[in-house]
C-alpha positions in Angstrom: 5.2 4.8 -25.4 8.9 5.0 -25.7 9.9 3.8 -22.2 12.9 1.6 -23.1 15.5 -0.6 -21.5 18.7 1.3 -20.6 19.3 4.8 -19.2 19.9 7.7 -21.6 22.9 9.8 -20.6 20.9 13.0 -20.3 18.5 11.2 -17.8 21.1 9.5 -15.7 20.7 12.2 -13.0 17.3 10.9 -12.4 18.3 7.3 -12.3 21.1 8.1 -9.8 18.9 10.2 -7.5 16.9 7.2 -6.2 14.7 9.3 -3.8 12.4 12.2 -4.3 9.7 14.1 -2.3 6.2 14.3 -3.7 3.9 17.2 -2.7 0.1 17.1 -3.2 -1.3 20.6 -2.3 -4.4 22.5 -3.5 -7.8 23.7 -2.7 -8.8 20.3 -1.3 -6.5 20.9 1.6 -9.1 23.3 3.1 -11.6 20.4 3.4 -9.0 17.9 4.9 -10.6 14.9 3.2 -8.0 14.2 0.5 -7.3 15.4 -3.1 -10.4 13.5 -4.6 -13.0 15.1 -2.2 -14.7 17.0 -5.1 -15.2 13.7 -7.0 -16.0 11.4 -4.1 -18.5 13.7 -2.4 -20.0 14.9 -5.7 -19.4 18.5 -4.8 -20.9 20.8 -7.5 -18.4 22.8 -9.4 -19.7 26.2 -8.4 -19.6 25.2 -4.7 -16.0 23.9 -5.0 -15.0 27.1 -6.8 -15.9 29.1 -3.6 -12.8 27.5 -1.9 -10.8 29.8 -4.0 -11.9 32.8 -1.9 -10.8 31.0 1.3 -7.4 29.6 0.1 -4.6 31.5 1.8 -1.6 29.3 2.8 -0.1 32.2 4.8 2.5 30.0 6.4 3.9 28.6 3.2 7.6 29.0 2.9 9.2 27.6 -0.2 12.6 27.3 1.4 11.1 25.3 4.3 9.7 22.7 1.8 13.0 22.4 0.1 14.9 22.2 3.4 12.5 19.4 4.4 13.3 17.5 1.2 17.1 18.0 1.8 16.7 16.9 5.4 15.0 13.7 4.1 17.7 13.0 1.6 15.5 13.6 -1.3 17.3 14.7 -4.4 14.3 16.2 -6.2 10.7 17.5 -5.5 7.7 16.7 -7.6 4.8 19.1 -6.9 1.2 19.3 -8.0 1.1 22.3 -10.3 -2.5 21.3 -11.2 -4.5 18.3 -9.9 -7.7 16.7 -11.2 -9.8 19.6 -9.8 -8.3 21.9 -12.3 -6.9 24.4 -9.7 -3.5 25.8 -10.7 -0.7 26.5 -8.1 0.9 28.5 -10.8 0.1 31.9 -12.5 -1.3 30.4 -15.8 -2.5 32.9 -18.4 -5.0 30.4 -19.7 -7.4 30.2 -16.7 -8.7 32.3 -13.8 -8.9 29.2 -11.5 -5.5 29.8 -10.1 -3.6 30.6 -6.9 -2.9 34.2 -7.9 -6.6 34.9 -7.8 -6.9 33.6 -4.2 -6.2 35.7 -1.1 -2.7 34.2 -1.2 -2.1 36.1 -4.6 1.5 34.6 -5.1 2.8 32.1 -7.6 3.6 29.1 -5.3 5.2 27.1 -8.1 7.4 30.0 -9.1 8.6 30.4 -5.5 9.3 26.7 -5.1 11.2 26.6 -8.3 13.4 29.4 -7.2 14.0 27.9 -3.8 14.9 24.5 -5.4 17.6 26.3 -7.5 18.9 28.2 -4.5 19.3 25.0 -2.5 20.5 22.6 -5.3 17.4 20.5 -5.4 15.8 19.5 -8.7 12.1 20.3 -9.4 9.5 18.3 -11.4 6.0 19.6 -12.1 3.1 17.3 -11.7 0.2 18.1 -14.2 -3.1 16.3 -14.3 -4.5 16.1 -17.9 -8.1 15.2 -16.6 -9.8 18.4 -15.4 -13.0 18.5 -13.4 -13.2 22.3 -13.8 -12.7 23.0 -17.4 -15.9 23.3 -19.4 -14.3 21.8 -22.6 -13.1 18.6 -21.0 -14.9 15.6 -22.3 -16.1 13.2 -19.6 -16.8 9.6 -20.4 -19.5 8.2 -18.0 -17.8 5.4 -16.0 -14.3 6.2 -17.0 -11.8 6.5 -14.3 -11.2 10.1 -13.2 -14.1 11.5 -15.2 -17.1 13.0 -13.6 -20.2 10.9 -13.8 -22.5 13.9 -13.9 -20.6 17.0 -15.3 -22.5 20.3 -15.2 -25.1 20.8 -18.0 -23.4 24.1 -18.8 -20.3 22.4 -20.0 -19.2 22.7 -23.7 -17.4 19.4 -24.4 -14.8 20.1 -27.1 -11.8 17.7 -27.1 -9.6 19.7 -29.5 -10.1 22.9 -27.5 -9.3 21.1 -24.2 -6.2 19.4 -25.7 -5.1 22.9 -26.8 -5.7 24.2 -23.3 -3.8 21.5 -21.5 -0.8 21.5 -23.9 -0.8 25.3 -23.5 -0.4 25.0 -19.8 2.3 22.4 -20.1 4.1 24.9 -22.5 3.8 27.5 -19.7 5.3 25.3 -17.1 8.2 24.6 -19.5 8.9 28.2 -20.4 8.0 30.4 -17.4 10.2 29.0 -14.6 13.7 28.7 -16.0 15.2 25.3 -16.1 13.0 22.6 -14.8 13.8 18.9 -14.4 10.6 17.1 -15.5 6.9 16.9 -16.1 4.8 14.3 -14.3 1.6 13.6 -16.0 -1.4 11.9 -14.3 -4.2 10.9 -16.7 -3.4 7.5 -18.1 -7.0 6.4 -18.8 -7.2 7.8 -22.4 -5.2 6.9 -25.4 -1.9 8.4 -26.6 -3.8 9.6 -29.7 -6.3 11.5 -27.4 -3.6 13.0 -25.2 -1.3 13.5 -28.2 1.3 12.1 -25.9 4.2 11.9 -28.4 3.6 15.5 -29.6 3.6 17.0 -26.0 6.6 14.9 -25.2 8.5 16.3 -28.0 7.4 19.9 -27.0 8.7 19.3 -23.5 12.1 18.1 -24.8 12.3 21.1 -27.1 12.1 23.5 -24.2 13.8 21.3 -21.5 16.0 18.7 -23.1 17.2 17.2 -19.8 13.6 17.0 -18.3 12.2 13.6 -17.5 8.7 12.8 -18.7 6.6 10.0 -17.1 4.4 7.6 -19.0 0.9 8.7 -18.1 0.3 10.6 -21.3 1.1 7.3 -22.9 4.6 8.6 -24.1 7.4 9.1 -21.8 10.9 8.2 -20.3 9.9 6.3 -17.2 7.2 4.0 -15.6 5.3 5.3 -12.5 3.8 2.4 -10.5 1.6 3.8 -7.8 1.2 2.6 -4.2 3.0 -0.7 -5.3 6.6 -1.7 -5.1 7.3 -3.7 -8.2 10.7 -5.4 -8.3 10.4 -6.7 -11.9 11.2 -3.5 -13.8 14.9 -3.8 -13.6 16.6 -2.4 -16.7 13.9 0.2 -17.2 13.8 3.8 -15.8 11.0 3.7 -13.2 9.8 5.4 -10.1 7.4 4.0 -7.5 5.3 6.6 -5.8 3.8 6.2 -2.3 2.3 8.5 0.3 3.3 8.7 3.9 -0.5 8.6 4.5 -1.8 5.1 3.5 -5.2 6.5 2.5 -4.6 9.9 0.9 -2.2 12.0 -1.1 -3.7 15.4 -0.2 -4.1 16.6 3.3 -6.4 14.6 5.5 -7.2 15.7 8.9 -7.3 12.3 10.6 -5.2 9.7 8.9 -2.6 7.1 9.8 1.0 7.4 8.9 3.3 4.8 7.5 6.1 3.7 9.9 9.6 4.7 9.2 10.9 1.2 9.0 8.3 0.5 6.3 9.3 3.6 4.4 13.0 2.7 4.5 12.4 -0.8 3.5 10.3 0.5 0.6 13.1 2.8 -0.6 15.6 -0.1 -0.3 13.3 -2.4 -2.3 13.1 0.0 -5.1 16.8 0.9 -5.2 17.7 -2.8 -5.3 15.4 -3.2 -8.3 17.0 -0.3 -10.1 14.2 2.2 -9.5 13.4 5.5 -7.6 11.1 6.0 -4.7 8.9 9.1 -4.6 7.5 9.7 -1.2 4.5 12.1 -0.7 3.6 14.7 1.9 0.3 16.5 2.0 0.6 20.0 3.4 -2.1 21.6 5.6 -4.2 24.5 4.4 -1.8 26.9 5.9 1.1 25.6 3.7 3.0 23.7 6.4 3.7 20.0 6.3 2.0 18.0 9.1 4.4 17.3 12.0 4.2 13.5 11.8 4.8 13.5 8.0 7.8 16.0 8.5 9.2 13.8 11.2 8.9 10.7 9.1 10.7 12.4 6.2 13.5 13.5 8.5 14.0 10.1 10.0 14.3 8.6 6.6 17.0 11.3 6.0 18.8 10.3 9.2 19.0 6.7 7.9 20.3 7.9 4.4 23.0 10.0 6.1 24.4 6.8 7.5 23.6 4.5 4.6 23.2 6.7 1.5 26.2 5.2 -0.2 24.2 2.1 -0.6 21.4 3.9 -2.3 22.4 7.0 -4.3 24.1 6.2 -7.7 23.9 2.5 -7.3 22.8 0.0 -9.8 20.1 -2.7 -9.4 21.4 -5.3 -7.1 21.9 -9.0 -7.6 19.1 -11.4 -6.8 19.8 -13.1 -3.6 17.8 -16.1 -2.7 17.1 -15.1 0.9 13.9 -13.0 0.7 14.9 -10.9 3.7 17.9 -9.6 1.8 18.1 -6.9 -1.0 21.3 -5.8 -2.6 22.6 -2.8 -4.6 26.0 -2.3 -6.1 28.6 -0.1 -7.6 31.7 -1.0 -9.6 33.6 -2.2 -6.6 31.0 -2.5 -3.8 28.2 -4.8 -3.0 25.7 -3.5 -0.5 23.5 -6.2 1.2 20.5 -4.7 3.0 19.1 -6.7 5.9 15.3 -6.1 5.9 15.2 -8.4 8.9 17.9 -9.0 11.5 19.3 -12.4 11.1 18.5 -15.2 13.7 22.2 -15.7 14.4 25.3 -13.5 14.3 26.3 -15.0 10.9 25.0 -14.2 7.4 25.2 -16.7 4.6 25.6 -15.7 1.0 25.7 -18.9 -1.0 25.8 -16.9 -4.3 29.2 -15.4 -3.6 32.7 -17.1 -3.7 35.3 -16.2 -1.2 37.7 -15.0 -4.0 35.1 -12.4 -5.0 35.3 -10.5 -1.6 38.0 -8.3 -0.2 36.4 -7.4 3.1 33.0 -6.7 4.7 31.8 -4.3 7.3 28.5 -3.3 8.8 27.6 0.3 7.7 26.5 2.6 10.5 28.7 1.3 13.3 31.6 0.2 11.1 31.8 -3.4 12.6 34.3 -5.5 10.6 33.0 -8.9 9.6 35.1 -11.9 9.0 34.7 -13.7 5.6 34.7 -17.5 5.7 34.4 -19.7 2.7 31.9 -22.5 2.9 31.0 -25.3 0.5 28.0 -23.2 -0.6 29.6 -19.7 -0.9 30.6 -17.4 2.0 29.6 -16.8 5.5 30.0 -13.4 7.1 30.6 -13.7 10.8 30.7 -11.3 13.7 27.4 -9.4 13.4 26.4 -7.7 16.6 23.9 -9.5 18.8 21.6 -6.5 18.6 20.9 -4.6 15.3 22.6 -1.2 15.4 19.8 0.3 13.3 16.1 -0.2 14.2 15.0 -0.2 10.5 17.4 -1.6 7.9 21.0 -2.6 8.4 23.5 -2.7 5.5 26.6 -4.8 5.0 29.2 -3.2 2.7 31.3 -5.6 0.8 34.4 -4.7 -1.1 34.5 -6.7 -4.4 37.6 -8.0 -5.9 35.5 -9.3 -8.9 31.8 -9.2 -9.7 30.3 -12.6 -8.7 29.0 -14.3 -11.8 25.8 -15.4 -10.1 25.1 -12.0 -8.7 24.7 -10.1 -12.0 21.4 -8.1 -11.9 18.6 -9.6 -13.9 15.1 -8.5 -14.8 12.1 -10.5 -14.1 12.7 -14.2 -14.7 10.8 -15.7 -17.6 9.1 -18.9 -16.6 9.1 -21.5 -19.3 5.5 -22.9 -19.8 4.9 -26.3 -21.2 3.3 -26.7 -24.6 -0.4 -27.6 -24.7 -1.3 -30.7 -26.7 -4.2 -29.9 -29.0 -6.5 -32.8 -29.7 -8.9 -33.5 -32.6 -11.1 -35.3 -30.0 -13.1 -32.9 -27.8 -12.0 -29.5 -26.7 -8.6 -28.2 -25.6 -8.6 -25.4 -23.0 -5.8 -22.8 -22.8 -5.7 -21.5 -19.2 -4.1 -18.5 -17.5 -1.6 -20.7 -15.6 -0.2 -22.1 -18.9 0.3 -18.6 -20.6 3.5 -16.6 -20.9 2.9 -12.9 -20.4 4.5 -10.0 -22.3 4.4 -6.2 -22.4 4.2 -3.3 -20.1 1.2 -1.1 -19.5 0.9 2.4 -18.1 2.7 2.6 -14.7 4.8 -0.4 -15.8 1.8 -2.7 -15.2 2.0 -6.3 -16.5 -0.6 -8.9 -17.1 -1.3 -10.9 -14.0 -3.5 -13.8 -12.9 -6.5 -13.0 -10.7 -8.1 -15.8 -8.7 -11.7 -15.7 -7.6 -11.4 -17.4 -4.2 -15.0 -18.5 -3.8 -15.0 -20.3 -7.1 -11.4 -21.1 -7.4 -11.4 -19.9 -11.0 -8.5 -18.0 -12.5 -8.5 -15.0 -14.9 -5.9 -13.1 -16.9 -6.4 -9.5 -15.8 -4.7 -6.1 -16.2 -5.1 -5.5 -20.0 -4.2 -1.9 -20.6 -2.3 -1.5 -23.8 -2.2 -3.3 -27.2 1.4 -4.4 -26.3 0.0 -6.6 -23.6 0.0 -10.2 -24.8 -0.6 -13.7 -23.5 1.1 -16.6 -25.4 0.4 -20.3 -25.4 2.7 -22.8 -27.0 0.8 -25.5 -28.8 1.7 -29.0 -30.1 -0.6 -30.6 -32.6 -0.3 -34.2 -33.9 -3.1 -33.9 -36.4 -3.4 -30.6 -38.3 -6.8 -29.1 -39.1 -9.2 -26.3 -38.5 -10.3 -25.4 -35.0 -13.0 -23.1 -33.7 -11.7 -20.5 -31.3 -13.8 -19.3 -28.4 -12.9 -17.1 -25.5 -14.5 -17.2 -22.0 -14.5 -13.7 -20.5 -16.0 -11.5 -17.9 -16.8 -7.9 -18.7 -18.9 -5.3 -16.9 -20.4 -2.4 -18.8 -17.2 -0.4 -18.4 -15.2 -3.1 -20.2 -17.8 -4.2 -22.8 -17.1 -3.3 -26.4 -13.4 -4.0 -26.2 -12.1 -6.0 -29.2 -9.9 -9.1 -28.5 -7.6 -10.6 -31.2 -6.2 -14.2 -31.4 -3.2 -14.7 -33.8 -1.7 -17.9 -34.9 0.7 -18.3 -37.9 -0.4 -15.2 -39.7 -4.2 -15.9 -39.1 -6.3 -13.6 -37.0 -9.7 -13.9 -35.4 -11.4 -11.3 -33.2 -14.3 -10.9 -30.9 -16.2 -8.0 -29.3 -16.7 -8.4 -25.5 -20.4 -8.3 -24.5 -21.6 -6.9 -21.1 -21.5 -9.9 -18.7 -22.4 -7.8 -15.7 -19.1 -8.2 -13.9 -15.6 -9.4 -14.3 -16.5 -12.7 -12.6 -19.7 -13.4 -14.7 -18.3 -15.4 -17.6 -19.7 -15.8 -21.1 -18.4 -17.8 -24.0 -17.8 -15.7 -27.2 -17.1 -17.3 -30.5 -14.1 -15.8 -32.4 -13.9 -17.9 -35.6 -11.7 -20.7 -36.9 -8.0 -21.1 -37.5 -5.9 -23.8 -39.0 -3.4 -25.3 -36.6 -0.4 -26.9 -38.3 1.3 -30.2 -37.3 4.0 -29.8 -34.7 4.7 -26.8 -32.6 3.0 -23.4 -33.0 2.2 -20.4 -30.8 -1.2 -18.8 -30.2 -1.3 -15.1 -29.0 -4.2 -13.2 -27.4 -4.0 -9.4 -27.4 -6.5 -6.5 -26.8 -7.1 -5.2 -30.3 -9.2 -2.3 -29.2 -9.5 -1.3 -25.6 -12.6 0.4 -24.1 -11.7 4.0 -23.4 -8.2 3.2 -24.3 -7.3 1.2 -21.2 -9.9 -1.5 -20.3 -10.3 -5.0 -21.6 -12.2 -8.0 -20.1 -10.8 -10.5 -17.8 -10.1 -13.8 -19.7 -10.8 -17.2 -18.0 -9.7 -19.4 -20.9 -9.4 -19.9 -24.6 -11.0 -23.1 -26.0 -10.0 -24.8 -29.2 -12.5 -27.2 -30.8 -11.8 -29.3 -33.9 -14.2 -28.6 -36.7 
């Protein structure tokens, strides 16, 4: 994938937008049990197709959807042109399974694109590469988003299906005038299978300023889902979340995230240099549920008072206090108070008094006095009650950029080197590894702990770029046998792991251990470890289905 540090000029609009409205809508709304209902309830395809004859969102009004986005302060809309069920909200010439063949008869995507242009809101089309309806789609049993039991009448033909999906993306790029992006959702197969680079170049040919996400394995930005990572600073990224904690598509009886939680989530992403994409799931009649609409508008009310601290800002400095997040512009520092302080004073030990001109509380405009301390500055005069019930923001005029407040990506933790002994075995454990690389959605390797046993595993292997490194120190050079202790259920079995050290490589094929926690030792071969310092690297050489690799408990080096 080509997601890279830095923001290309043609995509700066996206980086500066900071907030978008996601819309999940389709046939599944009729059943009111979420967008995965066909899959989770194993509804036969011919039964699911009958929903087409009932689909008539007669109260849909494109201008109302766009007005809601504007009321919420969202700068763009991302809408499901086609979800995993294969149903198209646009008038595709490549399928009959589309909205214009329903009683509604109209092209919803076309109407929404026109309304966005009228009201000055950007439009991005979500498109699912996996397709539970198309007879040529190739399902891998056990693979995420693939049907476990596709109809026997299917005619699996991957080249034909790829031609179909790329043809529909071409339609979305050419039928609706200028669009602002394509948002793929099918990361569980490889870039070679999706032909991600080729389709990316096609999109850019038709729509040069369109953003493309990373889920065809080739794109401009990462898309973490239902998580709020704060370690992607310096990259273009967008965290997506639904107002409903349990579903993206309409669900008749579901909880709703509180507005303070949503605003804090938006702040966390802006302070990390990313966007926040917040989803609504319209009802079968095409209207947004009242509680979701209200939540969006209340977020918008907060943005009308505090938007200067979000839109167009850069990733904020890392402040030690975990209840504070910051964004900044060239001459402003915005400190977001996720929790109201215990006193009417706010300490910023990272800032020197000479860096600050003045400070005020946004929203009510209260001026704060700036007092130098031995450890930085203290802002005094906060109201005894928080003016805003969600997040309050202190706007600080900067005379100079504080040296200690420069935004930084995830801190790299220096790991000690491991002494390799000729006597007995040397274990390389997860806690001693340094992790590298991004996966789909910006995923990094992480340590998973099995609480009952207390054992630790390296988990989250998704791409060959993921790597775990161990620094070694060896007093006596020689040959060592390398073995890996791993857990791999059937879905992960068959992945190939590679250990590299000083130009040498050994590999192993993961067996089926039954689960991620059932560990087996697998011999990988031998390597020569030189005297002094060296570096051993573990990577997934070949991943099962292009995204799965075993969890690793440890690597063991034994002198031979």
